[in-house]
N, C-alpha and C positions, 0 to 999 in steps of 0.2 A: 504493500499499500504506500503510495507516494504522499508525503507530507511536506508542505513548505511552511516555514515559520519565519515571519518577519519580526524584526526588533530594532530598536534604536530610536523610536520616535519619542516626541516629548514637546515641551514648551520652549520656544526660543524667541528672542526679540529680533525685530527686523535687522538684517545685516549679519545675523548669527549663522551658525553652521550645525549640521547634524550629519551623522553617519548611520544610514540604515543597513541592515543585514538581512539576507534571506538564506536560511539554512535548509537544506534538503535531506530527506531521508527516503530510501526507497527508489531513488533516481540519481542520475549523475549529471549535475548542471553543466559540465563541460561538453557533454555530448550533444545536448539538444538546444542550448542557449536559454536565455532568461529575458523576460520583459518586465519592466517596472511600470505600474500604472498608478493612477491616483483618482480618488473620488472626493470632490469637495462637497460641502453641505448643499443639498438641493440641486446638485448637478450630476451628470452622467460620468461614469468612469472614463478616464482618458489615458492614453499612452504617454509616458514620460521619456523613457529610455529603454534601450535593449543592448544585450551583448550576445553575439553569436558564438557558435561552437568554436569558431577560429579566433575569437576575441575581438572582432570588429564591433564597434559601438555606434549607436544611432541615438540622437536626441531630438526632441521637439524643439522648436524655435525658442519657446519661452524659457527653456532652462540651459540652452547652449551657452557655454562659457561659465556656468555656475554649477552645474551637476556633472559628476563623473561616475561612471559605473565600472566596476572591475570585478575580477573573479579570483577566488582562492581555491584552487583546484585540490590542494592538500586537504582543506577543511570542507570541501563540497559546499562552498558559500559563495554568494554574490553580494557585493556591497554597492550602496549608492551614497556617494559623498556629495552633500549638498551645502553649497556656500552661498553667501550673500542672499539669504532667504528673505522673502517678503510675504506680505499678507496673502497674496494670491497663491502661495504655496501651501496654504492650510488645507489639509486634506488627509484622508486615510490613504496610506500608500500600501500597495499590493506587489507582490511578485508572482509571476506566472511562468509555467513551463508546459510546453507540449511534449509529452513523454509517451512514446509508443501509441501515437494516435489520439491520445486524450489530453485535455487541457486541465491543468491543476492550478489552484489558487491557494494562496495563504489566507489567514483571517485579517491580515492588515495590521498596520501600525499607524497610530494617529500622530500627525505632526501639526502643531498649532503655532503659528507665528503671530505674536501679539506685541503691542507696544504700550 
């Protein structure tokens, strides 16, 4: 059974940083790649960033230059470093993996940017 667990969310002031992590069990993140998504209050879930099996990364325009995703193959984890956070980044952040034809989601971690 595949399980994804996000961690690292919290409260941060504008301009601050957080590092999110996505840990997997039952799957290998380096094989299939991972996507990061977020869902703000009252809005639909949207993609944020992704890292492929080869380590290539893609970011949506709103986070380019501020967010960086990376992978720790030894720990079977993926991280999302978020810098220069602003109120628009407030959301629940999820990681997603397509593994053996099925889509798996974690339960998310809440990021709140407040002033």
